[in-house]
C-alpha positions as semicolon CSV with decimal commas, in nm:
position;residue;x (nm);y (nm);z (nm)
1;M;4,620;1,726;-2,721
2;K;4,712;1,549;-3,045
3;T;4,778;1,778;-3,339
4;R;4,862;1,725;-3,704
5;F;5,128;1,994;-3,692
6;T;5,447;2,027;-3,493
7;D;5,497;2,338;-3,284
8;E;5,760;2,454;-3,531
9;H;5,519;2,411;-3,823
10;V;5,251;2,609;-3,638
11;I;5,499;2,891;-3,578
12;Q;5,578;2,896;-3,953
13;M;5,205;2,920;-4,029
14;I;5,162;3,211;-3,790
15;K;5,461;3,398;-3,931
16;K;5,329;3,359;-4,287
17;Q;4,985;3,474;-4,182
18;E;5,121;3,775;-3,997
19;A;5,361;3,872;-4,277
20;V;5,182;3,841;-4,607
21;E;4,890;3,600;-4,618
22;K;4,529;3,640;-4,524
23;T;4,395;3,417;-4,250
24;A;4,147;3,259;-4,493
25;D;4,433;3,161;-4,726
26;V;4,625;2,995;-4,443
27;C;4,312;2,811;-4,334
28;G;4,247;2,681;-4,684
29;R;4,604;2,569;-4,739
30;Y;4,634;2,375;-4,413
31;G;4,272;2,266;-4,379
32;I;4,211;2,437;-4,045
33;S;3,949;2,680;-3,919
34;Q;4,004;3,047;-3,844
35;G;3,942;2,967;-3,478
36;T;4,233;2,725;-3,486
37;V;4,460;2,989;-3,639
38;Y;4,369;3,237;-3,366
39;K;4,414;2,970;-3,097
40;Y;4,761;2,896;-3,234
41;K;4,838;3,270;-3,246
42;S;4,740;3,312;-2,882
43;K;4,966;3,025;-2,778
44;Y;5,262;3,064;-3,015
45;G;5,243;3,425;-3,138
46;G;5,584;3,593;-3,140
47;M;5,757;3,270;-3,043
48;E;6,060;3,113;-3,209
49;P;6,087;2,734;-3,261
50;S;6,333;2,701;-2,970
51;G;6,077;2,872;-2,746
52;A;5,816;2,619;-2,856
53;K;6,044;2,333;-2,751
54;K;6,091;2,493;-2,410
55;L;5,714;2,546;-2,379
56;R;5,649;2,180;-2,466
57;A;5,905;2,066;-2,206
58;L;5,749;2,290;-1,939
59;E;5,400;2,164;-2,021
60;A;5,520;1,803;-1,989
61;E;5,687;1,879;-1,656
62;N;5,375;2,057;-1,535
63;A;5,161;1,754;-1,624
64;K;5,395;1,524;-1,427
65;L;5,385;1,756;-1,126
66;K;5,005;1,770;-1,136
67;K;4,990;1,389;-1,135
68;L;5,232;1,373;-0,843
69;L;5,030;1,629;-0,649
70;A;4,705;1,445;-0,715
71;E;4,861;1,118;-0,599
72;F;5,004;1,286;-0,289
73;L;4,668;1,441;-0,202
74;R;4,491;1,110;-0,258
75;L;4,734;0,926;-0,030
76;N;4,717;1,204;0,226
77;D;4,336;1,180;0,231
78;L;4,360;0,805;0,282
79;S;4,603;0,843;0,571
80;I;4,375;1,102;0,736
81;L;4,080;0,867;0,699
82;R;4,278;0,582;0,854
83;T;4,384;0,804;1,144
84;E;4,027;0,918;1,205
85;T;3,893;0,561;1,212
86;H;4,165;0,445;1,452
87;T;4,114;0,732;1,694
88;A;3,734;0,719;1,689
């Protein structure tokens, strides 16, 4: 997902909103909806910027692993199909 804000910037927004500002004020300042603020809070709430970097790294690694698994399963299906056609 492409976003206008870095993870660190989102964490700053959340901290301001939780500390002193109303959600509507944060939305107006950054040009985002209340739903976006609450989505960010659910993902980054209580997190420090270093935690966001770790989260981003884990998400990237997870995406790579999912691609590898999909490729493995696709190749495995092909090899099973080849085996079935040769034995039939």
